[in-house]
SEROVO-581147 format. One record per residue: chain; residue in one letter; y, z, x of N, C-alpha, C, O in turn; residue number from 1. Coordinates in pm, 1 decimal, padded with zeros to 6 digits, always signed. Atoms other than C-alpha are relative to their C-alpha. Layout:
N
  cadena  residuo        nv        nw        nu       cav       caw       cau        cv        cw        cu        ov        ow        ou  num
       A        a         Y         Z         X         Y         Z         X         Y         Z         X         Y         Z         X  NUM
...
This chain:
110
  cadena  residuo        nv        nw        nu       cav       caw       cau        cv        cw        cu        ov        ow        ou  num
       A        m  -00122.3  +00001.3  +00065.3  +06543.9  +12026.4  -05381.9  +00058.2  +00127.7  -00020.8  -00016.8  +00217.9  -00058.2    1
       A        e  -00058.1  -00145.3  +00022.7  +06787.8  +12324.5  -05406.7  +00079.9  -00018.3  -00123.1  +00133.4  -00123.3  -00158.7    2
       A        i  -00084.0  -00026.5  +00113.4  +06954.1  +12453.8  -05707.9  +00091.4  +00103.3  +00018.4  +00045.0  +00207.9  +00063.9    3
       A        a  -00094.0  -00088.5  -00008.2  +07256.4  +12641.0  -05705.5  +00010.3  +00085.3  -00142.1  +00014.5  +00016.6  -00244.2    4
       A        v  -00008.9  -00085.3  +00126.5  +07279.1  +12925.1  -05985.5  +00142.6  +00077.8  +00021.4  +00167.5  +00135.6  +00127.1    5
       A        n  -00114.5  -00065.2  +00013.2  +07604.9  +13065.0  -06060.4  +00026.9  +00100.6  -00128.8  -00004.1  +00064.6  -00242.4    6
       A        g  +00022.3  -00092.9  +00111.6  +07660.8  +13368.7  -06278.1  +00124.0  +00095.6  -00022.3  +00184.4  +00129.9  +00079.4    7
       A        g  -00115.3  -00090.4  -00021.5  +07942.1  +13598.9  -06395.1  +00012.2  +00101.1  -00109.7  -00068.8  +00095.8  -00202.2    8
       A        a  -00004.8  -00100.6  +00098.6  +08054.4  +13893.8  -06601.8  +00135.7  +00060.5  -00008.4  +00212.6  +00060.8  +00087.8    9
       A        v  -00143.0  -00049.0  +00040.6  +08357.6  +14047.1  -06750.1  -00014.9  +00146.7  -00033.3  -00095.2  +00188.5  -00116.8   10
       A        e  -00007.1  -00141.7  +00017.1  +08437.8  +14416.4  -06725.1  +00152.7  +00025.9  -00032.7  +00247.5  -00021.5  +00029.9   11
       A        f  -00149.5  -00049.3  +00026.5  +08746.1  +14571.6  -06888.8  +00022.5  +00141.4  +00034.0  -00062.2  +00225.5  +00004.0   12
       A        g  -00032.3  -00112.9  -00036.1  +08914.1  +14858.6  -06755.4  +00018.9  +00048.0  +00132.9  +00088.1  +00145.2  +00163.3   13
       A        s  -00011.4  -00018.4  -00149.9  +08875.0  +14847.0  -06389.1  +00119.7  -00052.4  +00064.0  +00154.4  -00168.2  +00040.8   14
       A        k  -00119.0  +00046.2  -00069.2  +09187.0  +14831.5  -06168.9  -00023.8  -00019.6  +00149.8  +00067.9  -00019.9  +00232.0   15
       A        t  +00019.3  +00011.1  -00154.5  +09025.1  +14785.8  -05837.1  -00101.6  -00114.9  +00012.6  -00174.8  -00147.0  -00081.0   16
       A        k  +00086.8  +00130.6  -00035.2  +08835.7  +14484.2  -05677.2  -00146.4  +00049.2  +00054.1  -00217.0  -00020.9  +00126.6   17
       A        e  +00128.5  -00042.6  -00063.4  +08526.9  +14702.0  -05604.0  -00109.6  -00062.0  -00085.2  -00099.1  -00064.3  -00207.8   18
       A        i  +00104.7  +00084.2  +00057.2  +08208.8  +14506.2  -05683.2  -00102.6  +00129.8  -00080.4  -00130.4  +00238.6  -00030.0   19
       A        n  +00081.6  -00100.3  +00068.3  +07989.3  +14694.7  -05944.1  -00136.7  -00056.0  +00031.3  -00164.4  -00167.5  -00012.9   20
       A        r  +00126.0  +00039.2  -00038.7  +07641.3  +14664.4  -05804.2  -00100.4  -00013.8  -00120.8  -00190.7  -00097.4  -00116.6   21
       A        r  +00082.5  +00013.6  +00118.0  +07475.6  +14717.0  -06145.4  -00005.8  -00139.1  -00050.2  -00105.2  -00206.7  -00077.0   22
       A        v  -00025.5  +00128.8  +00066.4  +07634.8  +14416.2  -06270.6  -00072.1  -00111.0  +00072.1  -00147.9  -00193.2  +00020.5   23
       A        t  +00061.5  +00134.3  -00084.4  +07543.4  +14182.6  -05959.2  -00130.1  +00019.0  +00007.3  -00190.0  -00087.5  +00022.2   24
       A        n  +00144.9  -00013.8  -00022.2  +07190.3  +14322.8  -05934.9  -00060.2  -00060.8  -00135.3  -00158.6  -00134.8  -00134.5   25
       A        f  +00032.4  +00080.6  +00115.7  +07168.2  +14220.7  -06306.4  -00015.6  -00149.6  +00000.1  -00115.0  -00218.0  -00024.8   26
       A        l  -00003.1  +00142.4  -00018.2  +07282.0  +13893.4  -06253.0  -00107.9  -00065.3  +00088.6  -00174.8  -00163.2  +00055.6   27
       A        e  +00126.1  +00082.2  -00065.2  +07039.0  +13817.2  -05974.2  -00121.4  +00014.9  -00041.2  -00200.5  -00076.8  -00019.0   28
       A        r  +00139.1  -00017.8  +00059.9  +06733.4  +13969.8  -06145.8  +00014.8  -00106.8  -00115.6  -00081.6  -00183.3  -00118.5   29
       A        t  -00009.2  +00112.5  +00119.0  +06837.2  +13730.0  -06460.0  -00034.1  -00137.7  +00071.6  -00127.3  -00211.1  +00039.0   30
       A        a  +00022.4  +00141.0  -00061.3  +06877.0  +13426.6  -06217.7  -00146.0  -00016.8  +00036.8  -00207.9  -00117.7  +00003.0   31
       A        k  +00135.8  +00022.2  -00058.7  +06536.7  +13492.3  -06048.8  -00093.4  -00005.6  -00119.9  -00193.9  -00074.7  -00103.3   32
       A        s  +00090.0  +00000.8  +00097.9  +06367.9  +13546.9  -06386.4  -00007.2  -00142.8  -00059.7  -00114.0  -00190.4  -00098.1   33
       A        l  -00019.1  +00127.4  +00058.2  +06502.1  +13207.7  -06510.7  -00039.3  -00113.8  +00089.0  -00095.3  -00215.2  +00047.3   34
       A        f  +00033.0  +00116.1  -00110.5  +06462.2  +13000.2  -06185.4  -00082.1  +00086.3  +00090.6  -00034.0  +00169.6  +00167.4   35
       A        l  +00094.4  -00073.2  -00072.7  +06165.7  +13135.2  -06035.7  -00001.0  -00008.9  +00175.1  -00034.6  +00079.9  +00253.5   36
       A        d  -00023.0  +00057.3  -00135.9  +06233.0  +12940.9  -05696.6  +00117.6  +00083.1  +00070.5  +00137.9  +00087.8  +00191.8   37
       A        t  -00138.5  -00045.8  -00088.5  +06567.4  +13138.6  -05644.6  -00030.7  +00086.4  +00116.8  -00089.9  +00191.0  +00090.4   38
       A        k  +00030.6  -00085.1  -00097.0  +06540.0  +13282.1  -05286.0  +00102.7  +00077.1  +00063.9  +00082.4  +00190.9  +00106.1   39
       A        k  -00132.8  -00060.9  -00063.9  +06888.3  +13358.8  -05150.1  +00104.2  +00022.6  -00087.8  +00137.2  -00048.7  -00182.6   40
       A        h  -00125.4  -00042.4  +00070.6  +07173.7  +13539.7  -05266.9  +00096.9  -00038.5  +00111.2  +00088.5  -00010.2  +00230.7   41
       A        y  -00121.5  +00061.5  -00111.7  +07488.7  +13367.2  -05109.5  +00120.0  +00106.1  +00010.3  +00159.8  +00157.2  +00115.0   42
       A        s  -00127.1  -00064.6  -00018.3  +07786.8  +13561.7  -05213.0  +00026.5  +00046.0  -00141.8  -00030.2  +00007.2  -00244.0   43
       A        e  -00038.7  -00068.2  +00110.7  +07967.9  +13783.7  -05450.8  +00147.5  -00007.3  +00008.4  +00205.4  -00018.2  +00116.5   44
       A        w  -00174.2  +00004.0  +00013.4  +08354.4  +13778.9  -05577.5  +00024.2  +00073.6  -00097.9  -00055.9  +00089.2  -00190.0   45
       A        v  -00051.5  -00084.2  +00118.7  +08542.1  +13991.2  -05787.6  +00153.1  -00001.9  +00007.6  +00206.4  +00019.6  +00116.5   46
       A        d  -00143.9  -00008.8  -00006.0  +08911.9  +13973.9  -05881.4  +00047.4  +00070.3  -00137.6  -00028.1  +00106.9  -00227.7   47
       A        l  -00049.5  -00059.1  +00135.3  +09149.9  +14114.5  -06151.7  +00055.3  -00108.2  -00064.6  +00119.2  -00197.0  -00008.2   48
       A        r  -00033.9  +00105.1  +00113.1  +09210.9  +13908.9  -06468.4  +00089.4  +00065.2  -00089.1  +00048.5  +00147.0  -00171.5   49
       A        p  -00099.2  -00069.2  +00090.0  +09528.7  +14009.8  -06635.0  -00033.6  -00054.6  -00156.2  -00065.1  -00170.4  -00183.5   50
       A        s  +00006.8  +00023.0  +00149.7  +09498.3  +14010.4  -07008.4  +00124.9  +00058.2  -00087.9  +00193.7  +00155.4  -00056.7   51
       A        t  -00116.8  -00063.9  +00071.5  +09754.5  +14048.1  -07289.6  -00063.7  +00106.2  -00102.4  -00178.7  +00096.1  -00145.2   52
       A        p  +00050.6  -00080.3  +00096.9  +09735.5  +14344.9  -07525.1  -00063.2  -00034.6  -00125.8  -00146.2  +00036.9  -00182.0   53
       A        d  +00049.2  +00058.5  +00139.2  +09662.5  +14145.7  -07830.6  -00088.7  -00110.5  +00007.5  -00129.6  -00163.2  -00096.0   54
       A        s  +00099.2  +00083.8  -00021.9  +09433.4  +13902.0  -07663.4  +00064.0  -00133.2  -00033.6  -00012.5  -00229.5  -00028.7   55
       A        i  -00051.0  +00151.7  +00032.1  +09669.9  +13594.6  -07761.1  +00087.3  -00048.2  +00110.6  +00178.8  +00025.0  +00148.5   56
       A        p  -00083.4  +00045.7  -00121.0  +09821.9  +13389.2  -07476.3  +00136.8  +00001.8  -00012.8  +00191.3  +00011.6  -00122.7   57
       A        v  -00166.8  +00006.1  +00007.7  +10187.2  +13376.0  -07389.3  +00028.0  -00146.2  +00042.7  +00005.8  -00184.7  +00157.5   58
       A        i  -00056.7  +00124.9  -00019.5  +10319.7  +13028.2  -07420.8  +00130.9  -00021.9  -00046.0  +00168.2  +00004.2  -00160.3   59
       A        g  -00151.6  +00050.0  +00043.8  +10675.5  +12906.0  -07417.2  +00102.9  +00061.9  +00091.6  +00057.4  +00130.6  +00183.0   60
       A        q  -00117.7  -00013.2  -00081.5  +11011.3  +12970.0  -07252.0  +00034.5  +00134.7  +00026.2  +00039.3  +00211.1  -00070.2   61
       A        s  -00028.4  -00123.0  -00019.6  +11101.4  +13274.3  -07081.9  +00134.5  +00044.8  -00079.4  +00232.4  -00029.5  -00085.7   62
       A        p  -00134.6  -00030.6  +00088.2  +11366.1  +13476.9  -07308.9  +00095.3  +00041.1  +00112.4  +00213.4  +00049.0  +00078.5   63
       A        k  -00114.5  -00037.5  -00104.9  +11545.9  +13583.8  -06960.3  +00055.3  -00129.4  +00102.5  +00165.2  -00130.6  +00158.1   64
       A        n  -00041.2  +00113.7  -00067.4  +11543.9  +13240.0  -06781.5  -00029.1  -00140.1  -00052.7  -00146.9  -00175.8  -00049.1   65
       A        p  +00053.4  +00106.6  +00066.1  +11549.2  +12912.0  -06947.1  -00076.5  -00102.7  +00086.4  -00139.7  -00193.5  +00032.5   66
       A        y  +00067.4  +00085.2  -00075.8  +11411.4  +12739.8  -06639.4  -00146.8  +00029.6  +00011.7  -00224.9  -00044.7  +00071.1   67
       A        i  +00139.9  -00045.2  -00034.9  +11088.3  +12934.6  -06656.5  -00072.9  -00007.5  -00150.6  -00022.4  +00024.8  -00258.2   68
       A        y  +00088.4  +00013.3  +00118.6  +10803.6  +12865.3  -06902.4  -00127.1  +00066.4  +00038.1  -00168.6  +00056.8  +00153.6   69
       A        y  +00098.5  -00075.2  -00008.5  +10510.5  +13077.5  -06951.6  -00119.0  -00077.8  -00065.5  -00103.6  -00155.1  -00160.0   70
       A        c  +00129.1  +00058.1  +00054.9  +10145.8  +12968.5  -07014.7  -00129.1  +00076.0  +00073.8  -00193.9  +00025.8  +00165.6   71
       A        f  +00099.5  -00075.2  -00071.5  +09893.4  +13249.2  -06927.6  -00072.7  +00082.6  -00114.6  -00032.9  +00077.4  -00231.0   72
       A        g  +00065.6  -00111.4  +00083.6  +09660.6  +13509.4  -07091.3  -00103.9  -00068.2  -00096.4  -00129.9  -00007.2  -00200.1   73
       A        h  +00103.0  +00052.4  +00072.5  +09399.0  +13282.5  -07239.3  -00136.5  +00068.8  -00001.9  -00234.7  +00015.0  -00053.2   74
       A        q  +00130.2  -00078.9  +00003.0  +09129.3  +13538.3  -07192.7  -00088.1  -00068.7  +00109.6  -00060.5  -00075.0  +00229.4   75
       A        h  +00088.7  +00066.1  -00093.0  +08836.4  +13350.9  -07055.3  -00037.0  -00153.8  -00060.6  -00140.2  -00219.2  -00045.8   76
       A        v  +00014.3  +00149.6  +00052.8  +08882.0  +13021.9  -07226.6  +00118.5  -00080.8  +00055.4  +00155.6  -00179.1  -00008.7   77
       A        g  -00092.2  +00088.9  -00056.4  +09153.6  +12885.3  -07003.0  -00019.8  -00160.5  +00012.9  +00058.2  -00249.2  -00021.8   78
       A        w  +00022.3  +00148.4  -00008.1  +08983.9  +12565.9  -06921.8  -00020.3  -00065.8  -00132.2  +00006.5  -00184.9  -00148.4   79
       A        t  +00019.2  +00064.2  +00141.8  +08899.2  +12508.8  -07286.5  +00148.6  -00016.8  -00054.2  +00182.9  -00121.9  -00108.3   80
       A        l  -00132.9  +00016.2  +00061.0  +09263.6  +12577.8  -07386.2  +00114.9  -00063.9  +00069.4  +00223.8  -00087.4  +00017.0   81
       A        g  -00098.7  +00037.4  -00110.3  +09441.4  +12448.9  -07076.3  +00080.6  -00124.7  -00061.9  +00203.0  -00122.8  -00075.0   82
       A        g  -00031.6  +00141.5  +00047.9  +09487.5  +12094.6  -07215.9  +00103.9  -00004.6  -00102.5  +00203.1  -00077.5  -00101.4   83
       A        i  -00083.5  +00000.6  +00110.0  +09634.1  +12194.1  -07537.0  +00115.3  +00096.1  +00031.3  +00223.6  +00071.4  -00021.8   84
       A        s  -00118.1  -00089.4  -00047.2  +09858.5  +12467.2  -07392.6  +00098.9  -00101.8  +00090.3  +00221.1  -00102.4  +00075.3   85
       A        g  -00093.5  +00092.5  -00076.8  +09989.5  +12198.6  -07142.5  +00078.8  -00071.0  -00064.8  +00200.1  -00080.5  -00045.9   86
       A        k  -00070.2  +00078.4  +00103.3  +10062.3  +11985.3  -07405.5  +00121.1  +00067.7  -00073.7  +00230.6  +00012.9  -00085.2   87
       A        l  -00099.3  -00078.4  +00066.2  +10257.4  +12234.7  -07585.9  +00126.8  +00021.1  +00092.8  +00240.6  -00001.9  +00052.1   88
       A        i  -00101.9  -00047.2  -00091.9  +10458.2  +12347.9  -07275.2  +00064.8  -00138.3  +00058.3  +00182.4  -00129.2  +00093.6   89
       A        a  -00055.5  +00142.4  -00013.1  +10522.9  +11956.3  -07191.7  +00104.4  -00024.4  -00112.2  +00222.1  -00052.8  -00089.9   90
       A        q  -00120.8  +00015.3  +00111.2  +10689.2  +11931.5  -07545.8  +00106.2  +00074.6  +00005.1  +00219.5  +00028.6  -00008.8   91
       A        e  -00118.5  -00090.4  -00006.7  +10885.4  +12232.5  -07511.5  +00083.5  -00033.4  +00131.2  +00204.6  -00041.6  +00111.0   92
       A        v  -00078.6  +00037.6  -00126.3  +11011.4  +12143.9  -07142.8  +00073.1  -00137.5  -00048.5  +00193.1  -00148.6  -00023.2   93
       A        s  -00073.3  +00102.8  +00022.6  +11093.4  +11803.1  -07279.5  +00090.8  +00003.3  -00134.6  +00136.1  -00096.0  -00191.4   94
       A        e  -00096.9  -00034.4  +00122.8  +11295.5  +11955.3  -07569.6  -00061.6  -00082.8  -00133.3  +00014.7  -00117.2  -00223.6   95
       A        n  +00051.3  +00056.8  +00111.0  +11066.9  +11792.3  -07817.8  -00057.2  +00091.9  -00107.2  -00082.6  +00206.3  -00069.4   96
       A        k  +00066.4  -00072.6  +00108.7  +10921.2  +11929.6  -08147.6  -00129.6  +00036.2  +00063.6  -00187.5  -00055.7  +00121.6   97
       A        t  +00121.7  -00035.0  -00034.9  +10611.1  +12124.6  -08049.5  -00101.3  -00030.4  -00123.8  -00065.0  -00030.8  -00241.4   98
       A        d  +00100.0  +00014.0  +00129.1  +10293.4  +12058.0  -08263.0  -00000.6  +00120.1  -00081.6  -00002.0  +00107.1  -00204.0   99
       A        i  +00002.2  -00120.4  +00078.6  +10291.6  +12423.4  -08365.7  +00106.9  +00081.8  +00042.3  +00149.5  +00071.3  +00157.3  100
       A        n  -00102.1  -00104.2  -00023.8  +10553.8  +12698.7  -08388.8  -00055.4  +00092.0  +00110.7  -00167.1  +00140.3  +00092.3  101
       A        l  +00046.4  -00067.5  -00106.3  +10516.7  +12886.0  -08063.0  +00049.3  +00144.4  -00016.3  +00009.8  +00227.9  +00065.1  102
       A        k  -00051.7  -00143.9  -00001.8  +10700.4  +13210.0  -08175.7  -00083.4  +00105.0  -00006.5  -00042.1  +00215.0  +00030.3  103
       A        s  +00094.2  -00107.4  -00014.2  +10367.1  +13403.6  -08224.7  -00070.0  -00016.9  +00144.2  -00171.5  +00049.5  +00165.1  104
       A        f  +00045.6  -00009.4  -00139.0  +10293.6  +13322.7  -07855.5  +00100.4  +00036.5  +00097.1  +00075.0  +00038.9  +00217.5  105
       A        s  -00119.2  -00041.0  -00086.1  +10636.1  +13431.2  -07724.5  -00031.2  +00122.1  +00087.7  -00126.9  +00191.3  +00053.0  106
       A        a  +00024.3  -00108.9  -00068.4  +10648.1  +13696.0  -07461.8  +00084.9  +00118.6  -00045.7  +00076.7  +00233.8  -00003.0  107
       A        e  -00101.5  -00119.9  +00064.5  +10920.4  +13886.0  -07669.1  -00078.3  +00082.9  -00106.6  -00028.0  +00175.8  -00169.8  108
       A        r  +00079.5  -00073.7  +00103.1  +10631.2  +13997.7  -07892.2  -00033.0  +00120.6  +00047.0  -00083.6  +00199.8  -00032.5  109
       A        f  +00047.3  -00131.6  -00056.6  +10570.2  +14286.6  -07662.4  +00142.5  +00089.1  +00011.4  +00140.0  +00204.2  +00054.9  110
């Protein structure tokens, strides 16, 4: 039986897609120490993840275009908060009252 092991790390401050070998080597060593039968390293991937300066997501209507709605910047819990944010955006697009006031999530706070 084969087991796939997946790992990841977050680095702040880089503006390039260069792979940090110290990080990938650490992840590989850790995986091998936990899963002794790990034999093959398949791939590595890196990308830039935009973040907001205050670590709070931007959710709501664009201040410049009423047909654009924002829903981004959930840091690394987008899967966790996606359903909640999606519901808020759906409420706002439908012109219903949102469950919470979205003013603190507005893009205009910057």
